[in-house]
N, C-alpha and C positions, 0 to 999 in steps of 0.2 A: 679819309681822302686818299686819292690816288697819285702816285709819284709820277712826274713828267720830267724827262731828261731834255735838256736844251745844250747842244754841243755846237761849238764853232767849226765850220768848214768853209773857207773863202772861195774856193774854186773847185772845179771838177777834174782836177788832175787826180787820176785814178788811185795812186798811193796814198794821198792825202784823204780822198773819200774812203778808201778801205780802213784807215785808221779811225776816221771819225765815226763811221758806221759801227765799227767794233766798240767803240767807246760809248756810242749812244745806246747800243744794245745792252752793254753792261749797266749803264747808269739808269737805263729805262727798265731793267729787271726783265729782260727777254726770258721767257720760260724755256725750260729744259726741252731740246729738240732732238736728243739722241734717239736713233731708230724710228723717227716719226716721219711721215709723209707730210710736207708743207707746201701750201699753195700760196704764192705770192701774187697779190693783185695790185700792180701798178695802175696809175692813172693815165689811160690813153683816151681822152675825149675824142681825139682825131690823131691819126698818125702823122703828126706834124714834127717837122725838123726841131732838133732839141733847143736851138738858140731862141725858139718862139716862147719857151717858157709854159707850153701847154701841157706837156707830158711830164711824167716822172722821168727824170734823166736816167739815161742807160748806165751811167757809171754808178749812181745809187743802187740800181738793181743789181748790177754786177758785183758790187761790194756786200749786198745783203745775201746773194747766193753763195758767194765765196765764205762769208761769216757762217752761214748755216751748215755748209759742208764741213767747216773746220770744227764745228760743235757737234759732228757726228750724225745729222739729219740722214735719214735712210734714203730720201727722194726729195727733190725740190721741183716743183711745177710752177708755170707761169701762166697767167691768162688774163684776158680783158675781152670786152665786146663794146666798141663804140656803137653809137646810136644809128649810124648809117654805115653798117659794115657789110662789106661785099662777101660772097661765099669764100671760104677757105682764107679768111683775113689773116695777114702775117704783118706786124707792125715793123716794117723795114726802114721806113723814112726816119724814125725817131731813133734806130739802131738797137731797139729792144730786142727784136728777133735775131739779130746778129749776136747779141750778148748770150741769147739762149743757145744758139748754136755753138758759139765758142766755149761756153762754160758747161756744155754737155747737159743741159736741162730741157725738159719737154714744153713746148708751147701748147696750150690747151685752147681749143676753139670752143667757146662757150655755147654755140648755136647748136651743138650736136646732142640730140636727144635730152633737152633740158627736163627737170623735174618740177612739177607744178606744186606750190605751197600756197596755203591761206595765210596771208600776211597779217600779223597782229596789229591792233590799233586802226584798222581800216575798214571796219564794218563788213568783214568777210572777203576782201579783195583777194582774188586768186592771181598769182603771177608765177610764170616759169623761172627758175633759177638754174644756174649751171650745174650739170649732173655730176661734175668733179667734187662738188661739195661732200657728197656722201663717200667720196673714195679717198679723202685725205684725212689726217688727224688734226691739222691745224691750218688757220687761215691767217695770214699776215697782210694787213692793208699797207700800202705804199703810195700814199696820196701826194699830191703836189700842193704846195703853199700857194693858194690863189683866192682872189676875191670872187664873188658870184653874183650876178645882178639880182637873181630872185632870192636867193637864200643867204645873201651877204658874204658868205664865205663857203668854200668847198673844202672839205677836210677828210679825216679818216672814216667817219661814219658815211658821209654821202659817197665816197669812193666805192662802196660796197654796191651801189645802184649799178655798177658795171657788170655784176653777176647776172643781171636781167638781160637776155640776149637781145641784141639789137632793136629791132622795130617794136618790139613789146614795151619799150620806155616810152615811146612818143604819147600813146594815150593816157599815160599816168599824169602828165601834165595837165591834160583836159580833166580828168577825173578827180584830180587833187589840186585845184587851181591856187588856193590861198597858200602862203607860206606856212601857216600852221598845219594844214592838211598835208601839205608835201613832206614836212618834217615828220609827221606821224608814219607816213609811208616810209621814209628812210630809216627811221628808228625801228620800225616793224621788220624790215629787212635784216637790219643789223642784229636783231633779236634772234633771227633764225641762223644767220651766217655765224655768229658768235667769233668774232676775231679775237685772237688771243695776244696779238702785238701790232702795233702800228708804228711805222717810221715815215716821217714826212721829209719830203725833199723841199728845204726852203733855202738851198743855196742861191738859186735864182728863183725869186718869187714873181707873182703877177699882181698888179693892182689896177683899179679902174674897172671896166665893163667886163669882168671875167665872166666865165671860165675860159673863153677863147679869144676875146678881142680886147684884152687889157694891155697894159703896158709892163714889159719885164722890168724887174727891179732887183738889184743885188741886195740879199739879205744875209747871206753867209751862215745859215742855221741849219742843222738837222735837229728834228724834234722826235722823241720816241716815248712810248708808253705802252703798258698792258691795257690800259684803258682808253679806248678811242674817243669816248666823250671827254675825258679830261684832256687829252691831247688837242682835241678841238677847242675847248675852253681856253687852253694856253694860246693857241693860234689866234683865236678872237682877241685876247688881250693885247698880243703883240701887234695886231693889226689896228688897235686902238678903239675897238668895239666894247661896249658892255656886253660880256659873254651871255648873260641871261636874257639878252634881247636878241641874240642869234638864235632862231627857231629850232635847229637841230639840237643845239647844246641844251637849250631849255626843255625840249621834249625827251632828250636823252636822260636828263637828271630826274625829270618828273617820272619816267617810266622805270627808273632803277637800272638803265643800262650802264650808266657810269656816274662818276662823281666829280666835284671839283678837285682840281689838283692841288697837291701840297707845295710844289715849287715849279 
């Protein structure tokens, strides 16, 4: 069984977030990053203002960047691709692009020359994924704690769907219409990406008709784990779901992508 760290952090004051992220990374057993190139994948469903609770908060991203640098990471990169992405997209409204500039890390446009993969568990479905995957040593998923109208919850595994460049995402919802089919697609993508660590922003969460139209709710948590499925399992428990009825969690465990958490 996999370890999941749950750390209290009541607000987005940067000093508090820096401290909480460092604690979550330690308790969540973040792997060694010294001399590694690390891609951080925040959740930018749309470049919305932070108070709406749609995106991973910039303070959490900043804290993660700082922690990786303190641990000797060779280079930190940040990227995402919303479903309706304009050319040369930069997430400025959410504050994420400003954090990249201020912390001296590169923002990556996932639409530039993506690489096509055959996705496991999808009967041969081919999808482009961001080219940067082959240029980094590690991928960290930085999801937002949110409900999801189709999948019940969106977490560390589903966050990786953002590695599919913009408009390539839309047909997937038609081709994989059921919750179970879509879960297989998400788990298949995750099995290619192989995230080594996940840190979920649950300081302000979303409930109701997420992932975009729900209601913000103060939760005051950061959740971290090497196992993205275990993290999503813990998130489902906190939400009040039976985790094994959440399709991505059930499929992830069935396919051996992850395990139930120990704590």
